[in-house]
C-alpha positions in Angstrom: -0.4 0.1 -0.3 1.9 3.2 -0.6 1.4 6.2 1.5 1.4 9.5 0.0 1.9 12.9 0.8 -1.9 14.2 2.9 -2.9 11.4 3.5 -3.7 10.6 6.8 -1.5 8.9 8.7 -2.1 4.9 9.4 -0.3 4.9 12.6 -2.8 5.8 15.5 0.4 6.6 18.2 3.4 4.6 19.0 4.6 4.0 22.4 7.9 2.4 22.3 8.4 0.4 19.1 4.7 -0.8 19.2 2.4 0.8 16.4 -1.3 1.1 16.6 -2.7 1.4 13.9 -5.9 3.4 13.7 -7.8 0.3 11.3 -7.2 -1.5 14.7 -8.7 1.1 16.7 -11.6 1.5 14.7 -12.3 -2.2 14.6 -11.9 -1.9 18.3 -14.1 0.6 18.5 -17.1 -1.2 16.4 -17.1 -4.3 18.0 -17.3 -2.2 21.3 -20.3 -0.3 20.4 -21.7 -3.6 18.7 -21.7 -5.2 22.2 -23.1 -2.4 24.5 -26.1 -2.1 23.0 -26.8 -5.7 22.1 -26.8 -5.9 25.9 -28.8 -2.6 26.6 -31.2 -4.7 23.8 -31.1 -7.8 25.4 -31.7 -6.7 28.8 -35.1 -5.5 27.3 -36.2 -8.6 25.6 -35.7 -10.1 29.3 -32.1 -11.8 28.4 -30.6 -12.9 31.3 -27.8 -10.2 32.5 -24.1 -10.8 31.3 -25.5 -12.6 28.4 -24.1 -10.9 25.6 -20.7 -10.0 27.7 -20.3 -13.4 27.9 -21.2 -14.0 23.7 -18.3 -11.6 23.4 -15.4 -13.5 24.8 -16.2 -16.2 22.2 -17.5 -14.3 19.2 -14.7 -11.9 18.6 -11.7 -13.7 19.0 -13.6 -16.6 16.5 -15.0 -14.3 14.4 -11.7 -12.2 13.9 -9.9 -15.9 13.3 -12.6 -16.7 10.9 -12.4 -13.4 8.7 -8.6 -13.5 8.7 -8.6 -17.0 7.9 -11.0 -16.6 5.1 -9.6 -13.6 3.5 -6.3 -16.4 3.6 -7.7 -19.2 2.2 -8.5 -16.7 -1.4 -5.2 -15.7 -1.0 -3.8 -18.7 -0.9 -1.0 -18.6 -3.4 0.7 -14.9 -1.5 0.5 -16.6 2.0 2.2 -19.7 0.7 5.2 -17.0 -0.3 4.7 -15.0 2.8 3.6 -16.7 5.6 5.0 -14.1 8.6 2.1 -12.2 6.8 -0.8 -14.2 8.1 -1.0 -12.5 11.3 -0.8 -9.1 10.2 -4.3 -7.9 10.4 -3.0 -4.6 11.3 -2.6 -4.2 7.9 -6.2 -4.9 6.4 -7.2 -8.5 5.5 -9.9 -9.1 7.4 -13.5 -10.6 5.4 -16.3 -9.5 6.4 -18.3 -12.5 5.2 -16.1 -15.0 7.1 -16.4 -13.3 10.6 -19.8 -13.6 9.8 -20.0 -17.0 9.4 -17.6 -18.2 12.2 -19.7 -15.6 14.4 -23.3 -16.9 13.6 -22.0 -20.6 14.5 -20.5 -19.4 17.4 -23.8 -17.3 18.3 -25.8 -20.5 17.7 -23.7 -22.8 20.0 -23.4 -20.1 22.6 -27.9 -19.6 22.4 -27.7 -23.6 23.4 -25.7 -23.3 25.6 -27.3 -20.7 27.4 -31.0 -21.5 26.5 -31.8 -19.0 24.8 -33.7 -18.5 21.4 -31.4 -18.6 19.0 -34.2 -16.1 16.8 -33.8 -14.0 19.6 -30.6 -14.0 19.7 -29.4 -13.0 16.7 -32.3 -10.4 16.4 -30.5 -8.3 19.3 -27.4 -8.7 17.7 -28.3 -7.6 14.0 -28.4 -3.9 14.1 -25.7 -3.7 16.5 -23.4 -5.7 14.1 -24.7 -4.3 10.8 -23.3 -0.7 13.4 -19.9 -2.2 14.1 -19.8 -2.5 10.1 -20.5 0.7 8.9 -18.1 2.1 11.7 -15.4 -0.8 10.8 -15.1 0.6 6.7 -13.7 3.5 8.0 -10.6 1.2 9.0 -10.3 1.1 5.4 -10.6 4.1 4.9 -7.2 4.7 7.2 -5.9 2.5 5.3 -7.2 3.5 2.0 -7.6 -0.1 0.6 -11.4 -1.1 0.0 -11.8 1.2 -2.4 -13.4 1.3 -6.4 -12.3 2.2 -9.7 -9.9 5.5 -10.7 -12.2 8.1 -10.9 -11.7 12.2 -11.4 -11.3 14.5 -8.4 -14.1 16.2 -10.4 -16.2 13.3 -9.1 -15.1 13.3 -6.4 -16.4 16.5 -5.6 -19.8 16.5 -7.4 -20.3 13.9 -4.3 -20.0 16.7 -1.8 -17.2 14.8 0.0 -15.4 16.4 2.5 -11.7 17.5 1.9 -10.6 15.3 3.9 -11.5 12.3 2.3 -11.0 13.8 -1.3 -7.0 13.7 -0.1 -7.3 10.2 1.5 -8.8 9.0 -2.2 -5.9 9.7 -4.1 -3.0 7.2 -4.2 0.3 6.9 -5.9 -1.3 10.8 -7.8 -4.8 8.6 -8.6 -8.4 8.9 -7.0 -10.4 6.2 -6.5 -14.1 5.8 -5.7 -14.8 5.6 -2.5 -16.8 2.5 -1.9 -16.0 1.9 1.8 -18.3 5.3 2.4 -21.1 3.4 -0.1 -21.1 0.4 2.2 -20.6 2.2 5.1 -23.7 4.7 4.8 -25.2 1.9 3.0 -25.1 0.1 6.1 -26.2 3.2 8.7 -29.0 3.4 6.8 -29.7 -0.4 7.3 -29.5 0.1 11.3 -32.2 2.7 10.9 -34.4 0.6 8.5 -34.0 -2.5 11.1 -34.9 -0.8 14.5 -38.0 1.3 13.2 -38.7 -2.2 12.4 -38.0 -4.1 15.1 -39.2 -1.7 17.5 -42.8 -1.8 16.0 -45.0 -4.1 17.3 -46.8 -7.2 15.4 -44.6 -6.5 12.4 -41.3 -9.1 13.3 -41.4 -12.1 14.1 -38.6 -13.6 16.6 -35.8 -14.1 13.8 -37.1 -12.1 10.7 -34.7 -8.9 12.2 -31.7 -10.7 11.8 -33.1 -12.3 8.2 -33.6 -8.7 7.2 -30.5 -7.9 8.2 -29.1 -10.6 5.1 -31.2 -9.6 3.0 -30.7 -5.7 3.4 -26.7 -6.4 3.7 -25.6 -8.6 1.0 -28.4 -6.9 -1.3 -26.4 -3.9 -1.0 -22.9 -6.0 -0.8 -23.9 -7.1 -4.1 -23.3 -4.0 -6.0 -20.8 -2.4 -4.1 -18.6 -5.3 -4.3 -18.8 -5.0 -8.2 -17.3 -1.4 -8.5 -14.1 -2.3 -5.7 -11.0 -3.6 -7.2 -9.5 -5.5 -4.2 -12.2 -8.3 -4.8 -11.6 -11.6 -4.2 -12.2 -14.3 -7.2 -12.8 -17.4 -7.6 -9.9 -18.9 -8.8 -9.2 -17.8 -12.0 -12.4 -17.6 -13.1 -13.1 -13.6 -12.8 -15.9 -14.3 -10.1 -15.9 -12.4 -7.4 -16.8 -14.4 -4.0 -18.4 -11.7 -2.1 -20.9 -11.0 -4.7 -21.3 -15.0 -4.9 -21.8 -14.8 -1.6 -24.5 -12.5 -0.8 -26.6 -13.7 -4.1 -26.6 -16.9 -2.1 -27.6 -15.5 1.0 -30.4 -13.2 -0.3 -31.6 -15.9 -2.2 -31.6 -18.2 0.6 -32.8 -15.2 3.2 -35.8 -14.9 1.6 -36.9 -18.6 0.9 -36.3 -19.1 4.6 -38.4 -15.9 5.5 -41.4 -17.2 3.2 -40.9 -21.0 4.5 -41.2 -19.6 8.4 -44.4 -17.5 7.6 -46.4 -20.0 5.4 -45.2 -23.2 6.9 -44.2 -22.4 10.6 -47.6 -23.8 13.1 -48.4 -22.2 15.5 -46.0 -18.8 14.7 -43.2 -17.5 16.1 -44.0 -15.3 18.7 -42.9 -11.4 17.5 -39.9 -9.9 18.4 -41.1 -6.9 20.7 -42.6 -10.0 23.4 -39.2 -11.2 23.9 -38.0 -13.9 26.5 -42.1 -13.6 27.6 -43.5 -17.1 25.5 -40.6 -18.9 27.2 -41.1 -17.3 30.9 -45.2 -18.3 30.8 -44.3 -21.4 29.2 -41.9 -22.0 32.2 -44.4 -21.2 34.7 -47.2 -23.0 33.0 -44.9 -26.3 33.7 -43.9 -25.6 37.2 -47.4 -25.5 38.4 -48.6 -28.5 36.4 -45.4 -30.0 38.5 -47.1 -28.5 41.6 -50.3 -29.8 41.1 -48.9 -33.6 40.9 -46.8 -33.5 43.9 
């Protein structure tokens, strides 16, 4: 990555030989915000205290490993020749889809362990995770990566972008599409939509907030990915991995959404009910036990 005069220094601060990059700082802030907001929402929905904090201890390291492993596997030729770079995540190379996939299976395992409805847990997490993705894209901005094709400075000025952003989009004397910004804004808009739908009673049933998140993010990512110059490709086919994953996720979410609505009876509880249905069932079971004693 070529650093130019006028670009933002990717090093946030330095303590002796230790350099802390903006990329890591921003990713850390994004993860903290997701955990904090999810924890507040979990309490409102009757999920036991400290559940999200305990989940975070698992999902963050597993998600980071998954995100890095996903990226390394699709750039395997480079990393086989440069194995020392595999752990250099501070320089970028974290694939969101890899982190989301690893994080999803961690949440599945954790929800079963804590006897918390998986759909409810995913619904609590979804808007916060999308916000974290929006924040995290600014780490790409600091590293001058995840950008699109070449454009003119006039094009960027016509977008009414601030000067610091335009300057950061100049790499080696060439200006590029700020696709990181497009995805960040799309994700922020998605957070607003998810919160609006989630907070309305009798709109989304349990699990449908998470499905709406998948629909929203995969739809936008499919088109934004087509503009990027640093995509991971499927072998030598020229097919972008993230576009394939986005398409599969979008179609799968649509099918699952329609199937759940049409075939599950009795219908799943609405998200706004939180853990109340399980609490009522538990009380009825306890009452039955008492009457038989």
